[in-house]
C-alpha positions as CSV (number, residue, x, y, z in Angstrom):
1,M,-22.0,-126.6,14.9
2,K,-22.0,-123.0,15.9
3,F,-21.8,-121.8,12.4
4,L,-24.8,-124.0,11.4
5,N,-26.9,-122.7,14.3
6,R,-26.1,-119.1,13.3
7,L,-27.1,-119.9,9.7
8,I,-30.3,-121.4,10.9
9,F,-30.9,-118.4,13.2
10,A,-30.3,-116.0,10.3
11,I,-32.6,-118.0,7.9
12,L,-35.4,-117.9,10.5
13,I,-35.1,-114.1,10.8
14,L,-35.2,-113.6,7.0
15,L,-38.1,-116.0,6.4
16,I,-40.5,-114.6,9.1
17,P,-41.4,-111.5,7.0
18,V,-41.1,-113.4,3.7
19,V,-43.8,-115.9,4.8
20,C,-46.1,-113.3,6.3
21,I,-46.0,-111.0,3.3
22,L,-46.2,-113.6,0.6
23,A,-49.1,-115.3,2.3
24,A,-51.0,-112.0,2.6
25,A,-50.2,-111.0,-1.0
26,N,-51.6,-114.3,-2.3
27,V,-54.8,-113.7,-0.5
28,S,-55.1,-110.0,-1.3
29,F,-54.6,-110.3,-5.1
30,R,-56.8,-113.4,-5.5
31,I,-60.0,-112.4,-3.6
32,A,-62.8,-110.6,-5.3
33,D,-63.4,-108.1,-2.4
34,V,-60.3,-105.9,-3.3
35,Y,-61.3,-105.7,-6.9
36,R,-64.9,-104.9,-6.0
37,F,-63.8,-102.2,-3.7
38,E,-61.6,-100.5,-6.3
39,L,-64.4,-100.7,-8.9
40,N,-67.0,-99.3,-6.6
41,R,-64.7,-96.6,-5.3
42,S,-63.7,-95.2,-8.7
43,G,-67.0,-95.5,-10.4
44,V,-65.1,-95.7,-13.7
45,M,-67.4,-98.3,-15.2
46,K,-70.1,-95.7,-15.6
47,E,-67.7,-93.1,-16.9
48,I,-66.5,-95.4,-19.7
49,N,-70.0,-96.7,-20.5
50,L,-69.3,-100.3,-19.4
51,D,-72.7,-101.9,-18.7
52,E,-71.8,-104.5,-16.2
53,T,-72.0,-105.0,-12.4
54,T,-69.0,-104.6,-10.2
55,D,-69.7,-108.0,-8.5
56,N,-69.5,-109.8,-11.8
57,L,-66.4,-108.1,-13.0
58,A,-64.7,-108.5,-9.6
59,R,-65.4,-112.2,-9.6
60,F,-64.0,-112.4,-13.1
61,F,-60.7,-110.9,-11.9
62,S,-60.6,-113.2,-8.8
63,N,-61.4,-116.3,-10.8
64,Y,-58.7,-115.6,-13.2
65,M,-56.1,-115.0,-10.5
66,L,-57.2,-118.2,-8.8
67,G,-56.6,-120.1,-12.0
68,K,-60.3,-121.0,-12.6
69,L,-60.1,-119.3,-16.0
70,D,-57.6,-120.0,-18.7
71,N,-57.9,-116.8,-20.8
72,F,-58.1,-113.2,-19.6
73,Q,-61.1,-112.1,-21.6
74,Y,-64.5,-110.7,-20.6
75,T,-67.5,-110.1,-22.8
76,A,-69.9,-107.3,-21.8
77,N,-72.0,-104.5,-23.2
78,Y,-69.4,-101.8,-23.8
79,M,-70.2,-98.5,-25.6
80,G,-73.5,-99.7,-26.8
81,R,-72.7,-103.2,-28.0
82,E,-71.7,-106.6,-26.8
83,R,-68.0,-107.2,-27.2
84,P,-64.8,-108.4,-25.6
85,V,-63.5,-105.6,-23.5
86,F,-59.8,-106.6,-23.0
87,G,-57.1,-106.8,-25.7
88,V,-54.4,-109.3,-26.3
89,G,-51.8,-107.1,-24.6
90,E,-53.8,-106.7,-21.5
91,G,-54.3,-110.5,-21.4
92,A,-50.5,-110.9,-21.7
93,A,-50.0,-108.5,-18.8
94,M,-52.4,-110.3,-16.5
95,S,-51.0,-113.6,-17.5
96,R,-47.6,-112.4,-16.5
97,F,-48.9,-111.1,-13.2
98,R,-50.7,-114.4,-12.4
99,N,-47.6,-116.4,-13.2
100,L,-45.5,-114.2,-10.8
101,L,-48.2,-114.6,-8.1
102,N,-48.1,-118.4,-8.7
103,M,-44.3,-118.3,-8.4
104,S,-44.6,-116.4,-5.1
105,L,-47.0,-119.1,-3.9
106,A,-44.4,-121.7,-4.6
107,A,-41.8,-119.6,-2.8
108,L,-44.2,-119.2,0.1
109,A,-44.6,-123.0,0.5
110,A,-40.8,-123.5,0.4
111,S,-40.1,-120.6,2.8
112,A,-42.8,-121.8,5.3
113,L,-41.4,-125.3,5.2
114,L,-37.8,-124.1,5.8
115,A,-38.9,-121.7,8.6
116,F,-40.7,-124.6,10.3
117,L,-37.7,-126.8,10.0
118,A,-35.4,-124.0,11.4
119,F,-37.8,-123.5,14.2
120,C,-38.0,-127.2,15.1
121,V,-34.2,-127.5,15.0
122,L,-33.7,-124.6,17.4
123,L,-36.3,-125.9,19.8
124,W,-34.9,-129.5,19.6
125,Q,-31.6,-128.0,20.7
126,K,-33.4,-126.2,23.6
127,K,-32.5,-122.8,22.2
128,K,-35.7,-121.1,23.2
129,E,-34.2,-117.8,23.8
130,A,-32.7,-117.9,20.2
131,V,-36.1,-118.6,18.8
132,R,-37.6,-115.6,20.6
133,V,-34.8,-113.3,19.6
134,A,-35.1,-114.5,15.9
135,Y,-38.8,-113.8,15.9
136,N,-38.3,-110.3,17.3
137,A,-35.6,-109.6,14.8
138,G,-37.9,-111.0,12.0
139,T,-40.7,-108.6,13.2
140,A,-38.3,-105.7,13.0
141,L,-37.2,-106.8,9.5
142,Y,-41.0,-107.1,8.6
143,A,-41.5,-103.5,9.5
144,L,-38.6,-102.4,7.3
145,A,-39.8,-104.5,4.4
146,S,-43.3,-103.0,4.7
147,A,-41.9,-99.5,4.7
148,A,-39.8,-100.3,1.6
149,L,-42.8,-101.8,-0.1
150,L,-44.9,-98.8,0.6
151,A,-42.3,-96.5,-0.9
152,A,-42.1,-98.6,-4.0
153,I,-45.8,-98.4,-4.4
154,V,-46.5,-94.8,-3.5
155,L,-43.5,-93.1,-5.2
156,D,-43.9,-92.7,-8.9
157,G,-40.3,-93.4,-9.8
158,P,-39.9,-96.7,-8.0
159,R,-43.4,-97.8,-9.1
160,E,-42.8,-97.1,-12.8
161,E,-39.4,-98.8,-12.5
162,L,-41.0,-101.9,-11.0
163,F,-43.7,-102.0,-13.6
164,G,-41.1,-101.5,-16.4
165,R,-39.2,-104.6,-15.2
166,L,-42.2,-106.8,-14.6
167,S,-44.5,-105.8,-17.5
168,V,-44.5,-107.6,-20.9
169,Y,-46.9,-104.9,-22.4
170,R,-47.0,-101.2,-22.5
171,F,-50.6,-100.1,-21.9
172,E,-52.3,-97.8,-24.4
173,E,-54.7,-95.0,-23.6
174,S,-57.6,-97.0,-25.1
175,D,-57.0,-100.0,-22.8
176,L,-59.6,-100.6,-20.2
177,L,-57.5,-102.5,-17.7
178,P,-55.5,-99.6,-16.4
179,Q,-58.7,-97.5,-16.2
180,L,-60.5,-100.2,-14.2
181,L,-57.5,-101.0,-12.0
182,P,-55.2,-97.9,-11.9
183,A,-51.9,-98.9,-10.3
184,S,-51.7,-95.7,-8.2
185,S,-54.8,-96.7,-6.2
186,F,-55.2,-100.4,-6.7
187,L,-51.7,-101.2,-5.4
188,V,-52.2,-99.0,-2.3
189,E,-55.5,-100.7,-1.5
190,N,-53.8,-104.1,-1.8
191,Y,-50.9,-102.9,0.3
192,V,-53.3,-102.0,3.1
193,V,-54.9,-105.5,2.9
194,V,-51.5,-107.2,2.8
195,V,-50.3,-105.2,5.9
196,V,-53.5,-106.1,7.8
197,I,-53.4,-109.9,6.9
198,S,-49.6,-110.2,7.4
199,F,-49.8,-108.4,10.8
200,I,-52.5,-110.9,11.9
201,L,-50.3,-113.7,10.8
202,L,-47.3,-112.2,12.6
203,S,-49.3,-111.7,15.7
204,L,-50.5,-115.4,15.7
205,G,-47.0,-116.5,15.1
206,R,-45.8,-114.4,18.0
207,S,-48.4,-116.0,20.3
208,A,-47.4,-119.5,19.2
209,V,-43.7,-118.7,19.8
210,K,-44.4,-117.3,23.2
211,R,-46.2,-120.4,24.3
212,L,-43.6,-122.8,22.9
213,T,-40.6,-121.0,24.2
214,L,-41.7,-120.5,27.8
215,P,-38.7,-121.0,30.2
216,D,-38.4,-124.3,31.8
217,R,-39.7,-124.1,35.3
218,M,-38.0,-125.8,38.2
219,F,-41.1,-125.9,40.4
220,Y,-44.7,-126.6,39.5
């Protein structure tokens, strides 16, 4: 029984940062606001002579990542004529990214359920102190995971290695997707959003744990 409780304790620690980060990432990479911010910040649409509004293009990216669109293709007035602006390779890259995000959503659901069950088991056994310790340890692990994620995004070597392993297409200079959403800035912006959202989730979880694990009082 001790071994099982220790296993549940360890699982709860590991799943706390996993649930918070995966939940935040699935929000960040699917909402139009982050895409709109990057497109407005860079102003690249004017530079490449793409006659389209940032709102429309941001909604297109968001709708595709939300699964509302089957194909990654957008038709706009580009360089003086109406034409599709993304190639087959760019579509394959975005399809791969959406599939990975969908897989992370499934992992999030499984992780959240497992974390909830671990939490319930420990509370059922009156191990309130263990729950608090696990949440504190999970918070520390979250901080380490956030730092490692930042390094993987900011440093050129780890970022290129990550893209090399995940990508199914090597972008060409003529491709518009890396110009519209350059990895060096777009990933950093998403990282900030992920940290903010995941920290809010972590704080809400801490508040819930604090209330549910109050020591039993002898006198009222």
